[in-house]
N, C-alpha and C positions, 0 to 999 in steps of 0.2 A: 834588649836590643835595637830596639826602635830609636831609642837613644843613642846607640853606638855606630847606627847608621847614619843619622843625622848628623854625629860629628864629624864623620866619614866625609858625607857631603860638602859639609861647611868648609873642611880641609882643602878638600879638591876644588870649592868654588873661587876659595882663596889663591891656593898654587896656582890655578888658571890664571885669574887675576892677572898675579903678578908677571906669570910670563906674558901674558898679552898688551899690557901697557909697557912693559919695561925690557922684555926677551932677558938676556943673560946679563946685561948693564942695571939690574935694580939698585936702585941704591938705599943706603943704609934708610933712608928716612920713609922707605914703601911703605911702611906697616900701617899707616893710617888711610889707605886704600883697602886692605885687608881686612882691618879693621871693620871698616864702612860695610862690607861687604857680609863680612860676617854678625855684625848686629843686626842688618836688614835681612839677612837667612834667617835668624832666629826670631826673630821680630813676626816675619809670614811665618812660620810654622809652626808656632807654639800654639797658635788655636787651635790648627790642626791636627796636633799633636795630641793635645787633650781632649778635642772630639775621638779622635780615634782610639785612645784609653780608656772612654766611657764607653762606645760604641762594643769596644772589647769587652770589657767587663760585663757591659750587659749581655753578649752573646755568647759567652763563656759560661753564664750561671743557665743557661738554657740548651746550652751542648747534650747533647742525650748520652755519648758516650765519646771515648777517646779517641775517635776515627772524625767526628765531628767538630771536636775540641781543635785537633792538628788544622782542618780545614779554616777554621774560624779565624785561626792566630795567623795562618798564610795568608788568606783574604787581607786582614788587616794590614801586615808586614808590606804585602805588595801593594795595596791602595795608599799605605804611608809615602810609601817609595817614589810613587807616580807624582807623588804632592811634593817630595824634595827635590825632585828632577827639575821639574815647571819652575819652582819658587831658583832654584840655582841658575837655572839660564835664563830665567826673566831679570835678574840681578845683575849678571854676567851682563848681559844683553844694555843694560841700564849705566853701568860703569864702564863700558868700553866701547864708547862711541866710535861708529866708521865716519869720518870725515870723507868728501872727495878729494879736498886738496892733500889729504898725505902721501908721503911715500909710498913707494911700491913695497918695501922693504918691512914699513910698519903695516899697511895693511896687511900685507901676508902673514906677518907673526899674528896679529890681532886674530886673522881666519883659522891660523893653524891651533890657536890656543882654543876656541871655540870649539874646533872639529875635536880636539883632545878631551875637550869637558864633554862634548855629547858621546863619545866614545866612549869614556871611562864611566859613566854613568849608565851607559848601556847594559856594558859589559858588569857590572857591580849588578846590576838586575837581572843578569842573565845567570849568573853565577848562583841567585840566590836559592832557585829549585834545587840546584844539583848540593847545595850545602845543606838545607833540608832535607837532602836524600839521606846525604853520608851521618849525619846529625841521628837520623831514625835508625840507622843499620847499626850505628856504634852501642 
């Protein structure tokens, strides 16, 4: 599940980056920017992922019951999700520069793309507890 969420965030980052840099007029050759964003994302989150997995494995061994086990998993998921969000926003800000000499349309497009990324990351994070409740009752 952690890997699935990381893939979702990487995809959101790449799509939002494309929108910020090119809008609806993205050239066919823009794959380099998306590739760079995704490579940075995986580079920055891999060590964190490994740390979370190690912490999770250790905590799971100590969990005294099913309820504690669910709590450990939920905490690991939420912590990792916050780390993914920080990485995605940081990379977006590095690759999408806001220059004072840009025209207003370009500036507006970049701002809108960043807002969309923040909202998308937040809504995914807010959906996580509801999704966990649905799975528990299923």
